[in-house]
N, C-alpha and C positions, 0 to 999 in steps of 0.2 A: 480559280473563281472568275466566272463571267458574268457581265452584267447585261440585263434585258432592260434598256432603257425604253419607258413608254410615257407618252403625253399625248392629249388630244389635240385636234387641231385648233391652233390659237393665235392670237395676235403676235407680231414679232416680240421676240424677249428682249428685255432691257439690255442696254450696252453692257458687255462684259459678262453677262450671265451664262451665255453658252461656253466661253472660254473658261469660267470658274467651274462648272460642272464637268466638263470633259478632261480639263486639266487636272482635277482632283482624282478622277479615275486612272488617268494614265500615270500620275505622280506614284500612286500606290500599286502599279504593277498589275492592274486589272485590265481585262479585255472587255470590250461592250459591242453591243448591236443596237441600233436605235429603229424604232418604227418610221415608215415613210414621212407621215405628216409631221412628226418631231424633227426629223432630219431636215425636212425643207424648212421648217421655221429656223433652225439653227444656221442653215445657210443664208437665210434672208437677212437675220440679224447680225451676222458677223462674217468675218472672212474665212471662216473655217468651211471645208469641205469634207462631206461624209461620203466615203469609198462605197460602191456598190456592195461589197462583201461586208460591209457593216450596216447595211439596210436590211429591214424585214417587212413584209406586209402582213404576215400571219405568225404568231407565235409558234405555231406548230412546226414552222419551216426551221426554227433554230433552238427549240427546247432540249434539254438533257438535265441530267441530274446534277451538272456542274454550275447551273445558273441560278441567280437571284434576280427577281424583277425589282426595278426601281422606279416608282411612278412619279413623275415630276408636275406638280400642280397642286390641287386641293383635294379633298375628300372625294369629289365628284370624279376626278381623275382616276384616283385609287380605285374606285368602285368600277370604272370602266375597264382598268387595267386587269383586275381579278376577272371580271366578266369574259375578257378576250382569251383568257386562259382555257375556259371550258371547264372540263373536269380534271384538269392537270393541277397538280398541287406544287407548283413553285413558289418558294418562299418570296414574300413580297414586302416592301418597304415603301413608304410616302416620304418624299421631300416636299415641302409645304412652300410653295411659292405663291399661294393664294391668301386667304384671310385666316379663318378659324383653324381648322385641320385638326380633328382628333385621331383619324385613321393616318393622314399624311401628317405625322407628328415631328419630323425632322425639320427645324428651320433651316432655310436655303443658307442662312449665315454659318451654318455649322456643317457644310458639305465636306470640307477637306476632313475633319474629324469623323464624319459619318464613314467615309470610304476608308479611312485608316483603319477603323474598327472592323469593317466588313472584310478587309484584305486580312486583318489578323485573327479572324474568327473570334472576335469580341462581341458576340450576339448570341441571343436565345431565339427559339422559334416557339411562337403561342399558337395554339389551335384554338381559332374563332369559329363560332357556330355559324352555321348557314340554314336559313330557312329553305324549305322546298314546299311549294305552294302548287297544289292540284287545282287546275282550272285557270292558271294565269302561266302563260309562257311569252317571254320576249325574244323574239330571234332565236328560238329554240332552248331559251335558258331560263329554266322555272325556279331559279334561286335568288335569295336576297340577303345581302351581308347585314344590312342595317334593319330594314323592316319592310312589311307588304302592308299596303293601306288601301282601301276604297273610300272614294268621296263622292260627294254630290257633283253633278255635271251641269247644273243649273243654279237657278235662284232658290228652289225649293229644298226644304231637308229631305233628307233619306232616313230609311228605317233599315238598321243592321242587326239582325239577330244573331247572338254569339252563343256557341256552344263549346263546352270542353269535354272530350270523349263522349260525345252524343248528350250531355247533360247541359241544359240551358243555363247559361250565365244571366242573360238580359237581353233586352232589345233596346238598342240605342237610337234615339231620334235626335238627328243634328247634322253636322257635315259629312260625318263618317265614323270609321274607326280603323285601328291599325293592329298588327302584332309585330312586336320588336324583339330582336335578340338584345344580349347585354352590350354588344357593340353599338347597337343602334340606339340605346338608351340615351346617349350624349348628342343623338341626331334630332330628327322630326320628333321622337316621342318625348324629348326633354320639352320641346316647345308647346306640347299641349298637356303638360304638367305631369309627365311621368318621372318615376324615380331614376336616379343614375344608379347604374347596376355595374360592378366590376366584371371585367371580361370571363373570368374564370366561374362564375355562378352559372350553375345549370338550369337557367330559367328562360321563360318568355315574359314579355309585358304586353299585356291587352289594353289598349287605350282609346276611350271615345276622343272624337274630334270634334270640338265645339258642341257638346251636347246639350239638348234643349233642357233635359232635366239635370240641375245642378248637382244633385246628390250623386250623379254616375262618376264615379273614380277608377283610375287604373287598377288592374288586378296583375298580380305576380303568381305565375303558375309555374310547375315543373316542366323542363322541356322535353320530357318523356310523354306529354300529352299530345293529343290531336285538337287543334282549335279549327271549328268550322263557322264560317261567315257566310251569311245569305243577306244579299243588300235588295231592297226594293225601293223604287222611285217612281214618282209621277212623271219626272221628266223623260227625255228619250233615251236614257241610259244612265250609266255610272262611270265613274273615272276609276280605273285600278292601276296600282303602281308599285313595281318591283325596284326598290331603291329608288334611283332616279329615272326609270323607264317607265312611261306612261303608255296606257293603252286604253280603248273604249271597251265596255262590256254591257249586256243588257240588263236590264231590271230583273230581278229574281235570280242573277248568278250566284252560283254557290262555290265557294273557295275552301279547300282544306289545306291547312298549314301543320307541317311537322318538322322536326328537326332532321336535316338532310344527312345521310350517312357520310357525305364529303364535309370537309371543313376548310376554312381559308388558314393557310399557314403565314401567320404574320411575323415578320423578322423584327425584333427589338433589340436596339443596340444596348449593350452593357452600360450600366450608370444611369439609365432612364427606367421609368416606370409609368404604370398608369396614373398613379397619384401625382407624379411630376407633371405629366400632361394636363391632368385635371386642373392642378394648381395654376399652371402657367396660362392655359387656355381660358379659364373662368376667372383669372385675376383674383384668386383667393389668396387673402394675406395682403392685398395692395391696399395701402392706406391713401384716401383720395385726398387727406387734408394736405399732405406735403408730397404726394406723388412717389412715395417710397414703398417698397415691399416689407412687409413684417414676417417674421419667421414664428 
């Protein structure tokens, strides 16, 4: 088993952080390669030196069936790591050195245990839905793990017409609208009032963003459907977003969202579950009166 380490360009790591990460990998007999940005950050923050043969600039240079990708950072790093794979289906897990982290669900304090389980094959592969968006491409990548959203690009409201399989659902006036996967239900969709959806559910969530009409509510549809969004704005244009990637689009743009043929292969360690992550991240069962957790 070989590890593809990935992280975004970032400030220097905390003291001992790089040693803890690479030491855990080596202790469990695993080989690794590191993307150049992350290798530079490791060398800046420690006395470690990353050999040239352990560096890569493009995943396609090193990929094989024996690799798993470990994204070190937060959910944004996880999203970027999957995006740099292109259409490859390398199993991926995230070590959370950031804040919340639903996709990057392994706490950095549990690094040693995580690599022990990876080395011992104590993990499962979950297939996570990807959105395919026609009319929206970011650097040749028309997919989203969490959500596709369109939003106002100025002070005025925008109008978004929403169709499912060419049947009109409604017209949203407000800041915009989004289509979310189950994975994305704990991301932006949650902040706009959407439901939490377990990853294995075969559905999409269509949610308005700050609607002017308060009767507008999120709608759950089967992921076999095709969602069409048409956005109109009195401003110069609109903002379109594939996960955390942003680009400008013209008023009147039409986007069609379907379930992608490809999927994300998420590596989940044995002994953890979506509900464990949900309880820990959302602090469900935390008693604020005495600071303890209740079961």
